[in-house]
N, C-alpha and C positions, 0 to 999 in steps of 0.2 A: 656781798663783795663783788660777785661777777657782774651784777647789774650795774654797779657803780663804775666798774672798769669799762664795760661796753658803752655806757653813757658818756664817759670821758673820751673814749675813742671816737664816738659818733660826733661829739662836739668838736674835737680836734679836726676831724675830717671835714666837717661843715665849715669851720673857720679857714682851713687850708683852701677849700674850694672858693670861698669868698675872697681870700687874698689873691688867688690865681686870677680870678675874674677882674679884680681891681687892677692888678698889674697889667693884664691884657688890655683893659680899657685905657689905662694911662699910656701904654705903648702906642695904642691906636691914636689917641689924641696928640701925642708928641709927633708921631709920623704925619698926621694931618697938618700940624703947625709947620713942620719943616717943609713938606712938599707943597702946601697950599691947596690941597684937594680936600673935599669933604670925606669924612670917614665912610666906609662902605655901609655900616649900619645906618647912618643918617640918610644915605642915598636910598637904601631899600625901604626905610620907613616913609620917606617923602614920596616915593613912587606909590607905595600902598595907599597913602592918603590921597594922592592925586587920582588913582583909579577908583577909590571909594567915593570921591566927590563926583566923578563923571558917571557913576552908576554902571561900571563895567563888570561887576561881580554878579554871578547868577543869584536869583532870588531877591535881588535888591529892587525895591519899588521904583527907584529912578530908572533902572534898566528896563523894567516892564513898560513904563511910560515912554521911554525913548524908542523902544522897539515898535510901539503902536504908532508913534509919530513917523518913524521911518517907513512903516508899511504903507502909509498914505502917499509916499513919494516914490513909488515904484515906477521905473521907466522901462518900457519894452523896446529892445533893440534887435536888429537883425544880425545874426552871427554869420561870419564867413571865414573860411580857412585861408591862412596866409601861407603860401608855399615856402618851403625851406630850401634855398638854392644850395646850401652846403651839403645836404643829404643826397641830392641828385648828382653831384660831381664825383 
């Protein structure tokens, strides 16, 4: 009897979490339709896909080949200090 009650409460809890997530998703989509902006979740995932295509994540094979290509284009420049007139006044 106790196992059955705990199972029912767990199922009720899971269903309520699912309902809350669906309501939050619907509110986000409605807000996006009204304001004309993309939902924040869509922006985050599109940026993640953009960075993964460019190979900006560590350990990505594309990042390793990009760093090898960039190392062959090193330019040596002479550095000089630029005086700050605001500090001397």
